[in-house]
C-alpha positions as CSV (number, residue, x, y, z in Angstrom):
1,X,-35.3,41.0,78.3
2,X,-36.7,42.1,81.7
3,X,-36.7,40.1,84.9
4,X,-39.9,39.8,86.7
5,X,-39.5,40.2,90.6
6,X,-41.3,37.8,92.7
7,X,-41.6,37.6,96.4
8,X,-42.1,34.6,98.7
9,X,-44.7,36.5,100.6
10,X,-47.9,34.6,101.3
11,X,-50.7,36.2,103.2
12,X,-53.1,39.1,103.0
13,X,-51.9,42.7,102.4
14,X,-52.0,44.6,105.7
15,X,-51.3,47.9,104.3
16,X,-54.2,50.1,103.4
17,X,-54.6,53.6,101.7
18,X,-52.2,55.3,99.6
19,X,-48.3,55.1,99.9
20,X,-47.5,58.0,102.2
21,X,-43.8,58.4,100.4
22,X,-45.7,59.0,97.3
23,X,-47.5,62.1,98.5
24,X,-46.3,65.5,97.4
25,X,-45.6,67.7,100.3
26,X,-46.3,71.5,100.3
27,X,-42.9,73.5,100.0
28,X,-43.2,75.6,103.1
29,X,-44.3,72.6,105.1
30,X,-41.3,70.8,104.1
31,X,-39.0,73.6,105.3
32,X,-40.8,74.9,108.3
33,X,-42.6,71.7,109.3
34,X,-41.7,69.9,112.4
35,X,-39.5,66.7,111.7
36,X,-39.1,64.2,114.4
37,X,-35.5,63.4,114.5
38,X,-33.9,65.5,117.2
39,X,-30.9,63.3,118.2
40,X,-29.4,59.9,117.4
41,X,-31.0,56.8,118.3
42,X,-28.1,54.4,118.2
43,X,-24.8,54.9,120.2
44,X,-22.7,54.4,116.9
45,X,-24.6,57.2,115.2
46,X,-23.7,59.5,118.0
47,X,-20.0,59.5,117.1
48,X,-20.8,60.3,113.4
49,X,-21.9,63.6,111.9
50,X,-25.6,63.1,111.3
51,X,-28.3,65.8,110.0
52,X,-31.3,66.2,112.0
53,X,-34.8,67.5,111.5
54,X,-34.8,69.6,114.6
55,X,-32.0,71.3,116.6
56,X,-32.2,72.8,120.2
57,X,-33.3,76.4,120.4
58,X,-30.1,77.3,122.1
59,X,-28.1,76.5,119.0
60,X,-30.1,78.8,116.9
61,X,-29.4,81.6,119.4
62,X,-25.9,81.0,119.6
63,X,-25.6,80.9,115.8
64,X,-27.6,84.2,115.4
65,X,-25.6,85.8,118.2
66,X,-22.2,84.8,116.5
67,X,-23.3,85.9,113.1
68,X,-24.7,89.3,114.3
69,X,-21.6,89.9,116.4
70,X,-19.1,89.1,113.5
71,X,-21.0,91.6,111.4
72,X,-20.8,94.2,114.1
73,X,-17.0,93.4,114.5
74,X,-16.5,93.9,110.8
75,X,-18.3,97.3,110.6
76,X,-16.6,98.7,113.7
77,X,-13.3,97.5,112.3
78,X,-13.8,99.6,109.2
79,X,-14.8,102.6,111.2
80,X,-11.7,102.2,113.3
81,X,-9.7,101.9,110.3
82,X,-11.0,104.9,108.7
83,X,-10.2,106.9,112.0
84,X,-6.6,105.8,111.8
85,X,-6.4,102.3,113.5
86,X,-4.4,99.4,112.0
87,X,-5.4,95.8,111.4
88,X,-3.2,93.5,113.3
89,X,-4.4,90.3,111.8
90,X,-2.2,89.7,108.8
91,X,-4.8,87.7,106.7
92,X,-7.6,90.2,107.4
93,X,-5.1,93.0,106.5
94,X,-4.5,91.4,103.1
95,X,-8.3,91.4,102.5
96,X,-8.8,94.8,103.6
97,X,-6.3,95.8,100.9
98,X,-8.6,94.2,98.4
99,X,-11.3,96.6,99.6
100,X,-13.9,96.9,102.2
101,X,-16.4,94.8,100.4
102,X,-14.1,92.0,100.0
103,X,-13.0,92.3,103.6
104,X,-16.6,92.0,105.0
105,X,-17.4,89.1,102.7
106,X,-14.4,87.0,103.5
107,X,-14.7,87.8,107.3
108,X,-18.5,87.0,107.3
109,X,-17.8,84.1,105.0
110,X,-15.3,82.5,107.5
111,X,-17.6,82.9,110.3
112,X,-20.6,81.4,108.4
113,X,-18.4,78.3,107.4
114,X,-17.2,77.8,111.0
115,X,-20.8,78.1,112.3
116,X,-22.1,75.7,109.7
117,X,-19.5,73.2,110.5
118,X,-20.3,73.5,114.2
119,X,-24.1,73.1,113.5
120,X,-23.7,70.1,111.2
121,X,-21.4,68.3,113.7
122,X,-23.2,69.5,116.9
123,X,-24.2,65.9,118.0
124,X,-20.9,64.5,117.4
125,X,-19.1,67.2,119.2
126,X,-21.3,67.0,122.3
127,X,-20.8,63.1,122.5
128,X,-17.1,63.4,122.2
129,X,-16.3,66.6,124.2
130,X,-18.0,67.5,127.3
131,X,-17.8,71.2,126.5
132,X,-19.2,70.5,123.0
133,X,-22.4,72.4,123.7
134,X,-20.4,75.5,125.0
135,X,-18.7,76.1,121.7
136,X,-21.0,78.7,120.2
137,X,-21.5,80.5,123.5
138,X,-17.7,80.6,123.8
139,X,-17.5,82.1,120.2
140,X,-20.3,84.6,121.2
141,X,-18.5,85.6,124.2
142,X,-15.3,86.2,122.3
143,X,-17.0,88.1,119.6
144,X,-18.7,90.1,122.3
145,X,-15.5,90.9,123.9
146,X,-14.1,92.0,120.7
147,X,-17.1,94.3,119.9
148,X,-17.0,95.7,123.5
149,X,-13.2,96.7,123.0
150,X,-14.1,98.2,119.7
151,X,-16.7,100.3,121.1
152,X,-14.3,101.4,123.9
153,X,-11.7,102.4,121.2
154,X,-14.2,104.3,119.4
155,X,-15.4,106.3,122.6
156,X,-11.8,107.4,123.0
157,X,-11.2,108.5,119.7
């Protein structure tokens, strides 16, 4: 026994053509096409975590910079350890004892997870904290300083 749905609409249908929501999109266009939503429209949405179609280019640059510097840090750490240095971070020391592959995967995994959280919550961070847009550049600066320090250590060995 199915109920038939009825509407109280009286008038002529103004829509024409096919329903745009029913169209099948090409896969690459869906991933790389430009969406329209770049920021929250409502004040209440600005305090929540919302996923957008587009993010600022500076966010991509900061993300890539942090990820590249994290990999460089892991590589230089392994080189320094092979030259007789010692890992001071007890958490990373534990993963180093599990092997270099585990160390790199865990170190990079922690960085990727952190960056993903920052990207997803970017709008909420900017709205709540005045320095919110400076988080990834700050991380990139810190990783850059570590990489420069490691390069210095490699130069004096």
